[in-house]
N, C-alpha and C positions, 0 to 999 in steps of 0.2 A: 547375736548374744553379746552383751557387754563384757569387757574384760574387767575383773575385779582385782584390786591391789591387795597386798598382804594385810592391810589394816581395814579392809572391807569397803573401800570407796570405789565407785565405778569410774573407769577411764573412758576414753574415746571408743565409740563403736566402729571398728574398722569396716564392717559391712552393715549398712543402715537397713536395707531391705532387699528383697529379691523380686524381680519382675520377669515373669515367663522363664524362670530358670537362670536368669542373669543376675549376679550379685551387684548391687549398687554400692560402691565403696565411698566412704566419707570424703576421702581426698579428691576423687574425681568429681563428685557432686559439688564440692566447694570450689574446685577449679573452674568448673563449668559456670556456676553462678557468678563467680568473679569476672569471668570472660563476658558473660551476658550483660552484667551491670556496667562493665567498662564500655562495651559496645554501645549500649543505650545512652550512656553519658556522653560519649564522643559524638554520637549521631545527633543528640540534642544540641550540643555546642556547635557542631558544624552547621546545622540548620539555623541556629540563632545568628551566626556570623555570616550567613548567606553564601556559604561555599557549596560547591557541588557535592552531592551525596556520594559520588565515587571516591571522594577523599576519605570518607568514613571507613570504607572497606580497606583502602590502602593503609591507613594509619593503624587500624586494629590488627590487620594481618601482620604488619611489620612489628608491632608491639608484642603480639603473640609469639612470633618466631624468635624475636630478640629476647623475650622473657625466658623461654625454654632453653635457648642456647646459653644465655647468661647464667641461668640457674645451674647449669652443668659445669661451670668453670670454678 
């Protein structure tokens, strides 16, 4: 259910929908989609440059960990 402001406008829905009793939250869905799109972009660029695909996983994992650690600072 969307949150409504005092002047009647809807704000972000913290819980978008429920699947099998598990609430799907807007933040985690957007974080996952960003991660997925970043992975697909890096994989495409790695293939275009002719590098080994194992580089893709290493880069994305390092960026993922660095992003979360850096966001906490």
